[in-house]
C-alpha positions as CSV (number, residue, x, y, z in Angstrom):
1,X,-8.0,-3.4,-9.7
2,X,-7.3,-1.2,-6.7
3,X,-9.3,0.6,-4.0
4,X,-8.8,4.2,-3.0
5,X,-10.0,4.7,0.5
6,X,-10.5,7.3,3.2
7,X,-10.4,6.1,6.8
8,X,-11.3,7.9,10.0
9,X,-9.8,7.4,13.4
10,X,-11.7,8.3,16.5
11,X,-8.6,10.2,17.9
12,X,-6.2,12.7,16.3
13,X,-5.0,12.6,13.6
14,X,-8.4,11.9,12.1
15,X,-8.2,10.9,8.4
16,X,-6.0,8.6,6.3
17,X,-5.9,8.5,2.5
18,X,-4.5,5.5,0.8
19,X,-4.9,2.7,-1.7
20,X,-4.9,-1.1,-1.5
21,X,-5.0,-3.9,-4.0
22,X,-7.1,-6.1,-1.7
23,X,-10.0,-4.9,0.4
24,X,-10.2,-1.6,2.3
25,X,-11.7,-3.5,5.3
26,X,-8.6,-5.8,5.5
27,X,-6.4,-2.7,5.3
28,X,-8.5,-1.1,8.1
29,X,-8.0,-4.0,10.4
30,X,-4.3,-4.0,9.7
31,X,-4.0,-0.3,10.4
32,X,-6.1,-0.5,13.6
33,X,-4.1,-3.4,14.9
34,X,-0.8,-1.5,14.4
35,X,-2.2,1.7,16.0
36,X,-3.6,-0.2,19.0
37,X,-0.3,-2.0,19.5
38,X,1.6,1.3,19.7
39,X,-1.0,3.6,21.4
40,X,-3.7,1.5,23.1
41,X,-7.0,-0.3,22.6
42,X,-9.1,2.9,22.7
43,X,-8.2,3.7,19.1
44,X,-10.8,2.7,16.4
45,X,-10.5,3.1,12.6
46,X,-13.5,3.1,10.3
47,X,-13.7,3.2,6.5
48,X,-15.5,6.4,5.4
49,X,-15.2,6.1,1.6
50,X,-14.0,3.5,-0.9
51,X,-13.7,3.9,-4.6
52,X,-12.9,0.9,-6.8
53,X,-10.5,1.9,-9.7
54,X,-9.7,-0.5,-12.4
55,X,-6.3,0.9,-13.4
56,X,-3.7,0.4,-10.6
57,X,-1.5,3.2,-11.9
58,X,-4.5,5.7,-12.1
59,X,-5.4,4.8,-8.5
60,X,-1.9,5.4,-7.3
61,X,-1.8,8.8,-9.1
62,X,-5.1,9.9,-7.7
63,X,-3.9,8.9,-4.2
64,X,-0.7,10.8,-4.6
65,X,-2.5,13.9,-5.9
66,X,-4.8,14.0,-2.9
67,X,-2.0,13.5,-0.4
68,X,0.3,16.0,-2.1
69,X,-2.5,18.7,-2.1
70,X,-3.2,18.1,1.6
71,X,0.5,18.3,2.5
72,X,0.9,21.5,0.5
73,X,-2.1,23.0,2.4
74,X,-0.6,22.0,5.7
75,X,-3.1,19.4,6.8
76,X,-0.6,16.6,7.3
77,X,-0.6,15.2,10.8
78,X,1.8,12.9,12.7
79,X,1.1,10.6,15.6
80,X,2.4,12.3,18.8
81,X,4.6,14.5,16.7
82,X,6.6,11.5,15.4
83,X,6.4,9.4,12.3
84,X,5.1,6.0,13.3
85,X,6.6,2.8,11.9
86,X,3.7,0.7,10.9
87,X,0.5,2.6,10.1
88,X,1.4,4.8,7.1
89,X,2.0,7.8,9.4
90,X,2.7,10.2,6.5
91,X,-0.8,9.6,5.1
92,X,-2.8,11.0,8.0
93,X,-4.6,14.4,7.8
């Protein structure tokens, strides 16, 4: 079982699309911690949407399709114009 999630940051870039095998809240804390470590404590990350999907492969495929579509449309954003090491920087839109 996996969870497909959309998270929102209070600063740019705004949204993150991803999947996790554990809980979306645990992943949110991990992402927020790594962003705060690199950019400061004023950054907050909130979970906007979570969908539980029984099949891990299907969850991964749905995540990839969403990200691929957003990249093709030109919505992909990077932190300060750079790819960041620890917070899944390619998944922000």
